N, C-alpha and C positions, 0 to 999 in steps of 0.2 A: 296322214295319220290323224286320228281324232284325239283330242286331249281328254284325259280321264275326267269323269264327273266328280266334282267335289261336293260332298254333302253339305247341307245347311248346318249351322250350329243351332243349339236349342233356342236361343233368343230369336233367331230368324224364323224358325219354324213356328213359334208362338205367334209372331206377327202375321204370318201367312195362313194360319189355320182356317180362318173363315173363307178366304179365297180358295183354298184347297177343297173345302167341303162344297163350295159353290161351283167347282169345276172351272175356276177362272184363272188358274195359273198357266203360264206359257209352258210348252213342253220341256224346256231346259230346267226351269224352276221346279216343275213337277217331278222331274227325274231326281233333282237334288233333294227335294222334300222326301220322296219315297226312299232314297238311299239312307237318309238320316233316320227315318222310321225303322228301317231294317236293322240299324246299328244301335238304336237308343230305346231301351225298354221304357224309360221314364216318359219320353215324348209319345211313344205309342199309347201308353196309359192315358196321358193328357188328351190325346186325340179321341180316344174312346169315351172318356168322360165328357169332353166337349160335345161330341156327337150325341151322346145320351141326353145331355142338357138341352141341346137344340131340339131333339126329337120330343122330349117331354114338354118343353115350352110351346112347341108348335101345336100341341094338342089342347092347350088351355084356351078357353074362351075369355074374352075381356072381363066378363062378369064373374069368372071363377076366382079372381083375386080380390082381396080386400082393397078398397081404394087407397088407404094409407100405405099398405105394403107395396102396391103397384107404384105409387109416387116415389117411395124410397128406392125401389128397384130401378126405376127409370133414372133417378138422380145418380145412383151408383154407376150405371152405365155411362151417363154423361161425364161424371167425374173421372172414370177410368180412361176415357178417350182423350182427356186433356192432360 
């Protein structure tokens, strides 16, 4: 008998969202991720917003951003990771 799949909690999902979008989750974690999304409208919205942000940023050219803004944005990403 197979144990039931336990969904991730919201904090776990947020930590794994980039791996999810990259297709880098193992099958068990992916199932837990998908189960949580099916049960949590807030995390589904977060995923859609994150996906939209990634898509938008992926279309920007380096020269499209003001250098000062680019530096502040990069620093914000560095600070977020620490």
